C-alpha positions in Angstrom: -6.6 -17.2 6.2 -6.7 -14.1 3.9 -10.1 -12.4 4.0 -9.7 -8.7 3.3 -7.2 -6.4 1.6 -6.4 -2.9 0.5 -5.8 -1.6 -3.1 -4.1 1.8 -3.0 -3.6 3.7 -6.3 -0.9 6.3 -6.5 -0.2 8.8 -9.3 3.3 10.3 -9.2 3.8 14.0 -9.9 5.8 14.5 -13.1 9.5 13.9 -12.4 8.7 12.1 -9.1 8.3 8.6 -10.5 11.7 7.3 -9.3 11.0 8.8 -5.8 7.7 7.0 -5.6 9.3 3.7 -6.6 11.9 4.2 -3.9 9.2 5.1 -1.4 7.5 1.8 -2.1 10.7 -0.1 -1.9 11.4 1.5 1.5 7.9 0.6 2.8 8.6 -3.1 2.9 10.7 -3.0 6.2 7.9 -1.0 7.8 5.3 -3.7 7.2 7.5 -6.6 8.2 6.8 -5.7 11.8 3.0 -5.9 11.3 1.9 -9.5 12.1 -1.5 -9.1 10.6 -0.2 -7.8 7.2 0.0 -11.2 5.5 1.1 -9.9 2.1 2.3 -6.5 0.9 3.2 -5.5 -2.6 4.5 -2.2 -3.9 3.5 -2.2 -7.6 3.9 -0.1 -10.8 1.0 -0.1 -13.1 2.3 2.4 -15.7 5.0 5.1 -16.2 3.6 7.3 -13.4 0.9 5.0 -11.8 1.9 3.0 -8.8 0.1 1.1 -6.1 0.1 -1.0 -3.0 -1.8 -4.2 -2.6 -1.9 -5.9 0.8 -3.9 -8.6 2.5 -5.1 -9.3 6.1 -6.8 -12.1 8.0 -9.6 -9.8 9.2 -10.9 -6.3 9.5 -8.9 -5.7 12.7 -5.6 -6.4 10.9 -6.6 -4.1 8.1 -7.5 -1.3 10.5 -4.2 -1.8 12.4 -2.3 -1.4 9.1 -4.2 1.7 8.2 -3.0 3.2 11.5 0.6 2.0 11.0 3.9 3.4 9.8 3.4 2.9 6.1 0.1 4.7 6.1 1.6 7.5 8.1 4.5 7.8 5.8 2.3 7.7 2.7 0.1 10.6 4.0 3.2 12.6 5.1 4.7 12.3 1.6 1.5 12.7 -0.4 1.8 16.5 -1.2 5.4 16.1 -2.4 5.1 12.9 -4.4 1.6 12.5 -5.8 -0.5 14.5 -8.2 -3.7 13.5 -6.4 -4.5 12.1 -3.0 -4.0 8.3 -2.8 -7.1 6.3 -3.7 -7.6 3.6 -1.0 -10.1 0.8 -1.8 -11.2 -1.8 0.8 -11.5 -5.2 -0.9 -12.8 -8.6 0.1 -10.6 -11.5 -0.9 -12.8 -14.1 -2.7 -10.0 -16.6 -3.5 -6.3 -16.9 -2.9 -3.3 -19.1 -3.1 -0.6 -18.9 -0.5 -0.7 -16.7 2.5 
């Protein structure tokens, strides 16, 4: 059952929009090996605004993801790709359909 999630907001540096989109597309294979990451979405909110939304069954799953490969890659790429540090919000899932 889905109980918690993460909402990560990313603002691309000018000219880095395509690189951020490719970074997000490349993140999918990394999270496929995380059994507690129930859903994972790389999203685009505007011309230079991107994000990640993912869900977990519990706090342990969320913590495991935050210590995983995607989070490490995100932080390693932050200075090159983003105009500001990623904004990471912990969310509680109130209702869901699916996973």
